[in-house]
N, C-alpha and C positions, 0 to 999 in steps of 0.2 A: 224604219226603212233598211231594207239589205245593204251591207259596205260591198264593194268592189275588189276584188283581189288583184293583186301588183301584176301576176301573169295569169294567162291563159291556163284553164284545168279542166280534165276530160275525167270522167269518172262514172261507174256505174253504181246504181244500189243495189246491197245483197237482195236476195228473196224475200218480197214479204214487207219489204219497207216502203214506205209511201213519204214523199215531198210535203216539209211542212210550210208555212208562211213564216221565214225569219224575222219578220215584223211583230210576230207572236212571240218572241222571245225577250227576255229582259237587258238584253245586249244590243247594241247597236252595230258592235263587230262581228256580226253573223252574216256571211255572203250566203250561204245557203244551209238549210236544217232538214231534216229528215224524223220521221218517227216510227216505230216498229207498233201496229193497230193494236196489237194483243198485251196489255198490261200482265205483268209476271206478279201476282201478290200486290197489285194496287201502283206498281214501279213501273211506268211507260220508258222504256229504253230511247234513247235521242241519238241522234250524230249530227253533230255542226260542223262546218266550214267556215274556218277565216284563215287569212293569211296577210303578211305585211312583209315589206321588204326589210331585210337585215343588216345590219353591220357586217363588213366581211370577217372581222374577227369575231363574230359571234361564232358558238360550238352547238351541235345539238341539244348536248345535255345543258346548256344555256339556256336554252330554247323553252326545253321540257321543263327545265326548274323552275323558270320565270312561269309556264303556265300553271304549276300546280301551285306555285304562290297567290295567282290569281283566283284558283278555285278556293282557297283559305278566307276569302272575302265573302263566300257564298254560304261556305262548309265550316262549321266548328271544328272538325278534323279531317285532314286529309293525308294519307300514307301511300307512300309509293310502294308497291308490292314486286314490281318487277320493272327495268327498264333495260332495253336490249339494242343497240346499234346493228341497226341492218343497211344492206346495200351495198353501193359503190363508192369510188371516190366520186365519178360522175354524177351519180344518184344517190347521195346517201339518205338514210331515214334511221327515224327511232319509234320504236313502240315502247308505249309504258303504260302499265295497269294500276290503277288507282283505287283503293280503298277506302269506304267513307264509315261512318259509324252509324251504326243500326237506326239512331233516331235523326239522322241525317234523310231526308228525302229521297237520298240517291245512296243506293249501295253500291255499286262498284261500276266504275268506267274503264275502258281501253280506250286508247288515245294513240293513233300512229301519225307522227308528225314529220313526213318527207319535206325536206328541206333540201334545197339546192343554195349554196353557200359559195358566192362568185368571190374572186381574189381583186 
């Protein structure tokens, strides 16, 4: 069963991506999922959206690090190859690129974590 986001979210999928059933994913924390229909060398790229209300003292870097640590539960090794905070004070965001070992089912993922943190 898909989870509900704590705030309304409006977005558009990139060209060529198709909605997927979140209940088909191994996590109950997914509110929305999409898949690229053309696997590259057997790897199907996926996009998932989840969210939760954060404590006011949480930073974007803290959230990104926690997300990376959760990936360690399903992948042998995960390395942050790029992390960059973008946006503004009113709408902060963070982008990070993660690398997985070749033996992992995933090769690399980019996650954008826009988070509004209220005081």
